[in-house]
C-alpha positions in Angstrom: 92.0 -13.7 -6.2 88.2 -13.2 -5.5 85.4 -12.7 -8.0 84.5 -9.1 -8.3 80.8 -8.3 -8.5 80.1 -4.6 -9.1 77.0 -2.5 -8.4 76.7 -1.8 -12.1 76.1 -5.5 -12.7 74.0 -6.1 -9.5 71.3 -8.8 -9.8 68.3 -9.1 -7.6 66.6 -12.4 -6.9 62.8 -12.2 -6.9 60.5 -15.0 -6.1 56.9 -14.1 -7.0 54.0 -16.2 -5.9 55.5 -19.6 -7.0 53.5 -22.8 -6.3 54.5 -26.3 -7.1 52.7 -29.6 -6.5 54.0 -33.1 -6.9 51.0 -35.3 -7.3 48.9 -34.7 -4.2 51.7 -33.1 -2.3 52.0 -29.3 -2.3 55.8 -28.6 -2.1 55.5 -24.8 -2.2 52.4 -22.6 -2.0 52.3 -19.1 -3.3 55.7 -18.0 -1.8 57.2 -14.6 -2.3 60.5 -13.1 -1.2 63.6 -11.2 -2.4 67.3 -11.4 -2.1 68.9 -8.0 -2.7 72.4 -7.2 -4.1 75.0 -6.4 -1.5 73.2 -8.6 1.0 73.4 -12.2 2.2 69.9 -13.6 2.6 69.4 -16.7 4.6 66.8 -19.2 3.5 65.7 -21.2 6.5 63.2 -23.9 7.3 62.8 -27.4 8.6 63.3 -30.5 6.5 60.6 -30.9 4.0 59.5 -27.2 4.2 60.1 -26.6 0.5 63.6 -25.0 0.5 65.2 -27.3 -2.1 62.1 -27.1 -4.4 62.3 -23.3 -4.3 66.0 -23.3 -5.1 65.5 -25.8 -8.0 62.7 -23.6 -9.4 64.9 -20.5 -9.1 67.6 -22.3 -11.1 65.3 -23.7 -13.8 65.6 -27.3 -12.7 62.0 -27.6 -11.7 59.1 -25.8 -13.4 56.6 -24.1 -11.1 52.9 -24.6 -11.5 52.4 -20.8 -11.1 54.4 -17.7 -10.3 57.9 -16.6 -11.4 61.4 -16.9 -10.0 63.6 -14.1 -11.5 67.3 -13.2 -11.6 67.6 -9.5 -12.5 64.1 -9.7 -13.9 64.9 -12.7 -16.1 64.0 -16.4 -15.7 67.1 -18.6 -15.3 66.5 -20.4 -18.6 66.3 -17.1 -20.4 69.6 -15.8 -19.2 72.0 -15.3 -22.1 75.1 -16.5 -20.1 73.8 -18.2 -16.9 77.2 -19.2 -15.5 78.2 -15.5 -15.6 75.1 -14.5 -13.7 74.5 -17.3 -11.2 76.8 -19.8 -9.4 75.0 -22.6 -7.5 75.8 -25.4 -5.0 72.8 -27.8 -4.7 74.5 -31.2 -4.5 78.1 -32.0 -3.8 77.6 -35.4 -5.4 77.3 -33.8 -8.9 80.8 -34.8 -10.0 82.0 -38.2 -11.4 84.3 -39.9 -8.9 86.7 -41.1 -11.6 87.4 -37.6 -12.9 90.1 -35.3 -11.5 89.0 -32.0 -10.0 90.7 -30.2 -13.0 88.8 -32.3 -15.5 85.5 -31.7 -13.7 86.1 -27.9 -13.6 87.3 -28.0 -17.2 84.0 -29.6 -18.4 82.1 -26.8 -16.6 84.3 -24.1 -18.1 83.9 -25.5 -21.6 80.1 -25.7 -21.2 80.1 -22.0 -20.0 82.5 -20.9 -22.8 85.2 -19.9 -20.2 89.0 -20.1 -20.7 90.8 -22.8 -18.7 92.9 -20.2 -16.7 89.7 -19.7 -14.7 90.1 -23.2 -13.3 93.3 -22.3 -11.4 91.8 -19.0 -10.2 88.7 -20.7 -8.6 90.9 -23.5 -7.2 93.1 -20.9 -5.5 90.0 -19.1 -4.1 88.5 -22.3 -2.6 91.8 -23.8 -1.4 91.9 -26.9 -3.7 94.8 -25.7 -5.9 97.0 -28.5 -4.6 94.4 -31.2 -5.3 93.4 -30.3 -8.9 95.0 -33.4 -10.4 93.6 -35.9 -7.9 90.6 -38.1 -8.6 87.4 -37.0 -6.9 86.8 -40.4 -5.4 89.6 -39.7 -3.0 88.2 -36.4 -1.8 86.8 -36.0 1.7 83.3 -34.5 2.1 84.9 -31.1 2.9 87.0 -31.2 -0.2 84.0 -32.2 -2.4 82.2 -29.2 -0.9 85.1 -26.9 -1.8 85.1 -28.3 -5.3 81.3 -27.7 -5.6 81.9 -24.0 -4.6 84.8 -23.7 -7.1 82.4 -25.0 -9.8 79.8 -22.4 -8.8 82.5 -19.7 -9.2 83.7 -20.8 -12.6 81.8 -18.1 -14.5 82.7 -15.2 -12.1 79.0 -14.9 -11.2 77.1 -12.0 -9.7 74.7 -14.2 -7.7 75.5 -17.2 -5.5 72.7 -19.7 -4.6 74.1 -22.1 -2.0 72.3 -25.0 -0.3 74.1 -26.2 2.9 77.5 -25.0 1.6 79.3 -25.6 4.9 78.5 -29.3 5.1 81.7 -31.2 5.7 83.9 -28.2 6.0 86.3 -28.1 8.9 86.3 -25.0 11.2 88.9 -23.3 9.1 86.9 -24.0 6.0 83.7 -22.6 7.6 85.6 -19.4 8.7 86.9 -19.0 5.1 83.4 -19.5 3.6 81.9 -16.9 6.0 84.6 -14.4 5.1 84.3 -15.1 1.4 80.5 -14.6 1.4 80.6 -11.4 3.3 83.3 -10.1 1.0 81.3 -11.2 -2.1 78.2 -9.4 -0.9 80.2 -6.3 0.1 81.2 -5.8 -3.5 77.6 -5.9 -4.8 77.1 -9.6 -5.1 73.8 -11.3 -4.2 73.9 -14.4 -2.0 71.0 -16.7 -1.2 72.1 -19.2 1.5 70.3 -22.1 2.9 71.7 -23.8 6.0 70.7 -25.7 9.2 73.7 -24.5 11.2 72.0 -21.5 12.8 75.1 -20.1 14.6 77.0 -20.0 11.3 74.1 -18.7 9.3 73.6 -15.8 11.8 77.2 -14.6 11.3 76.8 -14.5 7.5 73.3 -13.2 6.8 71.7 -9.8 6.7 68.2 -10.8 5.7 66.1 -13.9 6.5 63.4 -15.7 4.6 61.7 -18.4 6.7 59.7 -21.1 5.0 57.5 -23.6 6.8 55.3 -26.3 5.1 55.7 -24.7 1.7 54.8 -21.1 2.7 56.8 -18.1 3.7 56.3 -17.5 7.4 58.8 -14.6 7.7 60.7 -12.4 5.3 62.7 -9.4 6.4 65.9 -8.2 8.2 67.6 -10.6 10.6 67.7 -7.9 13.2 63.9 -7.8 13.3 63.6 -11.5 13.8 66.1 -11.8 16.6 64.5 -9.2 19.0 66.0 -7.8 22.1 69.6 -8.3 21.0 69.3 -12.1 21.0 70.8 -14.6 18.5 69.1 -16.5 15.7 69.6 -19.7 17.6 68.0 -18.1 20.7 65.0 -17.0 18.7 64.4 -20.5 17.5 65.1 -22.0 21.0 62.5 -19.8 22.4 60.1 -21.3 19.9 61.1 -24.9 20.1 62.2 -25.3 23.8 59.0 -27.2 24.5 59.2 -29.4 21.4 60.4 -32.3 23.5 57.2 -31.9 25.4 55.2 -32.1 22.2 53.0 -29.1 21.9 54.6 -25.7 22.4 56.9 -25.5 19.4 54.7 -24.1 16.6 52.6 -21.8 18.9 55.9 -20.4 20.3 57.4 -19.9 16.8 54.4 -17.9 15.6 54.3 -16.0 18.9 58.0 -14.9 18.5 57.8 -13.9 14.8 54.4 -12.3 15.2 51.1 -13.7 13.9 50.7 -10.7 11.6 53.9 -11.7 9.8 52.5 -15.1 9.0 51.2 -15.9 5.5 48.3 -15.3 5.5 48.2 -12.8 8.5 46.7 -14.2 11.7 45.0 -12.6 14.6 47.4 -10.8 16.9 48.4 -12.0 20.4 46.6 -9.0 21.9 43.3 -10.5 20.8 41.5 -13.5 22.4 41.1 -15.0 18.9 44.9 -14.9 18.3 45.7 -16.6 21.6 43.0 -19.3 21.0 44.3 -19.9 17.4 47.9 -20.4 18.5 46.9 -22.7 21.4 44.7 -24.7 19.1 47.8 -25.9 17.3 48.5 -27.9 20.4 45.3 -29.9 19.8 46.7 -31.1 16.5 49.3 -33.1 18.5 46.7 -35.0 20.5 47.4 -38.1 18.4 50.7 -38.4 20.3 49.1 -39.7 23.6 46.9 -42.0 21.4 50.1 -43.3 19.8 51.8 -43.7 23.1 48.9 -45.8 24.4 48.9 -47.9 21.2 52.7 -48.5 21.4 52.6 -49.3 25.1 49.9 -52.0 24.8 51.3 -53.6 21.6 54.7 -53.7 23.2 53.3 -55.9 25.9 52.0 -58.3 23.3 55.2 -58.0 21.2 57.5 -58.8 24.1 54.9 -61.1 25.7 55.2 -59.3 29.1 51.4 -59.3 29.3 51.5 -63.1 29.6 53.8 -62.7 32.6 51.6 -60.1 34.1 48.5 -62.3 33.8 50.4 -65.2 35.2 51.2 -63.2 38.3 47.8 -61.5 38.5 45.2 -63.8 36.8 42.3 -61.6 37.6 42.5 -59.7 34.3 39.8 -57.2 34.8 41.5 -55.6 37.8 44.9 -55.6 36.1 43.5 -54.0 32.9 41.5 -51.3 34.9 44.6 -50.5 36.9 46.6 -50.1 33.6 43.9 -47.9 32.1 44.1 -45.7 35.2 47.8 -45.3 34.8 47.5 -44.6 31.1 44.8 -42.0 31.7 47.0 -40.2 34.3 49.9 -40.3 31.8 47.7 -38.8 29.1 46.5 -36.2 31.6 50.1 -35.3 32.5 51.0 -35.0 28.8 48.1 -32.7 28.2 49.0 -30.5 31.2 52.6 -30.2 30.2 51.9 -29.7 26.5 49.1 -27.1 27.0 50.9 -25.1 29.7 54.1 -25.2 27.7 52.2 -23.8 24.7 50.6 -21.2 26.8 53.9 -20.1 28.3 55.4 -19.9 24.8 52.6 -17.8 23.6 52.8 -15.5 26.7 56.6 -15.3 26.3 56.2 -14.4 22.6 53.7 -11.6 23.5 56.0 -10.3 26.2 59.0 -10.2 23.8 56.9 -8.2 21.4 55.8 -5.8 24.1 52.1 -6.9 23.7 49.5 -7.6 26.4 48.2 -11.1 26.1 44.7 -10.9 24.6 43.2 -13.4 27.1 43.4 -13.3 30.9 44.8 -16.3 32.7 41.4 -16.8 34.3 39.9 -17.5 30.9 43.0 -19.4 29.7 43.1 -21.9 32.5 39.8 -23.7 31.5 41.0 -24.1 28.0 44.2 -25.8 29.2 42.2 -28.1 31.5 40.0 -29.2 28.5 43.1 -29.9 26.5 44.5 -32.0 29.3 41.3 -34.0 29.6 41.2 -34.6 25.9 44.8 -35.9 26.0 43.8 -38.4 28.7 40.9 -39.6 26.6 43.0 -40.0 23.5 45.5 -42.1 25.5 42.7 -44.5 26.5 41.5 -44.6 22.8 45.0 -45.5 21.8 45.1 -48.3 24.4 41.9 -49.8 22.9 43.3 -49.6 19.4 46.4 -51.5 20.6 44.4 -54.1 22.4 42.3 -54.7 19.3 45.2 -54.8 16.8 47.9 -56.4 19.0 50.4 -56.2 16.2 52.4 -53.0 16.7 53.0 -51.8 13.2 49.3 -52.4 12.3 48.2 -50.6 15.4 50.5 -47.6 14.7 49.3 -47.5 11.1 45.6 -47.5 12.2 46.2 -44.8 14.8 48.1 -42.4 12.5 45.9 -43.2 9.5 42.7 -42.4 11.4 43.8 -39.2 13.1 45.8 -37.8 10.2 43.9 -39.1 7.2 40.5 -40.6 7.7 39.0 -37.8 9.8 40.2 -35.1 7.4 38.9 -37.0 4.4 35.5 -37.5 6.0 35.5 -33.8 6.9 35.9 -32.8 3.2 33.2 -35.1 1.7 29.9 -33.2 1.4 27.1 -34.9 3.1 29.4 -37.4 4.8 31.0 -34.6 6.8 27.8 -34.2 8.8 29.2 -36.9 11.1 32.4 -34.9 11.7 31.2 -33.1 14.9 30.7 -36.6 16.4 34.2 -37.9 15.5 37.0 -37.6 18.1 38.6 -34.7 16.2 35.3 -32.8 15.9 34.3 -33.4 19.5 37.8 -32.2 20.6 37.4 -29.0 18.6 34.1 -28.4 20.3 35.4 -29.2 23.8 38.4 -26.9 23.4 36.4 -24.3 21.4 39.2 -24.5 18.7 37.3 -24.3 15.4 39.9 -22.6 13.2 40.2 -25.6 10.8 36.4 -25.8 10.2 36.2 -22.0 9.9 39.0 -22.0 7.4 37.3 -24.6 5.3 34.0 -22.7 5.5 35.8 -19.7 4.0 37.8 -21.5 1.4 35.5 -24.4 0.4 31.9 -23.5 1.5 30.4 -26.5 -0.3 32.7 -29.0 1.5 32.8 -27.3 4.9 31.5 -29.5 7.8 28.4 -28.2 9.6 28.7 -26.2 12.8 30.0 -28.3 15.7 28.7 -29.2 19.1 28.9 -27.1 22.2 31.8 -27.5 24.5 29.6 -29.6 26.8 28.4 -31.7 23.9 32.0 -32.3 22.7 33.0 -33.3 26.1 30.2 -35.8 26.4 31.0 -37.3 23.0 34.6 -37.7 24.0 33.6 -39.4 27.3 31.4 -41.8 25.3 34.5 -42.7 23.2 36.5 -43.2 26.4 33.8 -45.4 27.8 33.7 -47.5 24.6 37.5 -47.7 24.7 37.5 -48.9 28.3 35.0 -51.6 27.5 37.1 -52.8 24.5 40.3 -52.7 26.5 38.8 -54.8 29.2 36.8 -57.3 27.1 39.4 -58.0 24.5 42.0 -59.5 26.9 39.2 -61.5 28.6 38.0 -63.0 25.3 41.3 -63.6 23.5 43.9 -66.2 24.3 47.5 -65.1 24.7 50.0 -66.7 22.3 
């Protein structure tokens, strides 16, 4: 026996401009999307993107700072009989291990004002009828998941909100769940489904809401997202195939879904501004070569291999300069791979969308070269940080703290932010001509926006000055300090 939603009782999910902050962290930021009756809507995004927060707001477990999350035009906490409207699976651990499955479902039924015969019905639907009198502590993960789904169905709801419902299910269980959800929606039910298993998600859903860093990046039919007859997994693979090379993932994702579908809309790929904006996201990852340099040098101190090196080659200046040359080439290689991967992802996205790239390759090539040079310089800066700190965790903390915290804080302080153009981040923006962050701040926070940056030549000279200082430090420190 299956629950029987009807069109007469159809309930639409509407999320309207909800925002939520936890202290200084913005979990979700002005997100809006719908899940329609008779459709299965996938809610997709990376870990930490805001999916769980959104679902908890929808179900009245977390209060939004602004906006509304409605079920049939009503907030969850105002529903007269919520269990008859919405069934939810958010956490399979929400059952006491000492209770039997029947007792657990009985408590839920009592709270919802539902007769006990419904327990046997949902147990039959979910395949746990033979386990009702067993204690939950003996259940496998898959059986706990089926119990959680049974609990969600206890009120014969019109809406299902499910967070990773296939976790722990065996192949037969996954096939059952897929069939059940399609059948539920076909009879007018509304399903909002979050999952990381893209292949399974694609076989269930009709619509897709994609959330990234707390904002909706895409909302619409699945067919529009997976262009050219591809699969959901293919669409994401096209976007993240260069993730291992550190640089092409986010530009590729935005290129595939279309910048105009981002929130807020971005310049299109058929404009030079749109191409530059997407490629500029690669420069955000320039801390990676700095981190590699930091880890490589501190690893030599940590494992004391630097002592062995200097025993075999006591002329330290030559050894250090040779190492710096290798690190610079490694950084240059990283920059070339990351920037060209990002460019290829952007070009591929434009081609998939039938657009002409808004920047000729003759103009694109110099930008890629500048990014590669910046990566080499950042690698050398990382080597200097590692040589100064020696302790690996301290050096990593300093590197990440500077590039991801200190520079951004300095950029936001009026008056102090005058030095931003001369910091590595500001100089890199000038060298690559990627000024979208400064321009965005100028539009949103005019009083706190940093001043106009240097020219590309000026930015390059400032970065070279940092590289020269880093080389001096990397050479002098090993000469002046004893090895322990």
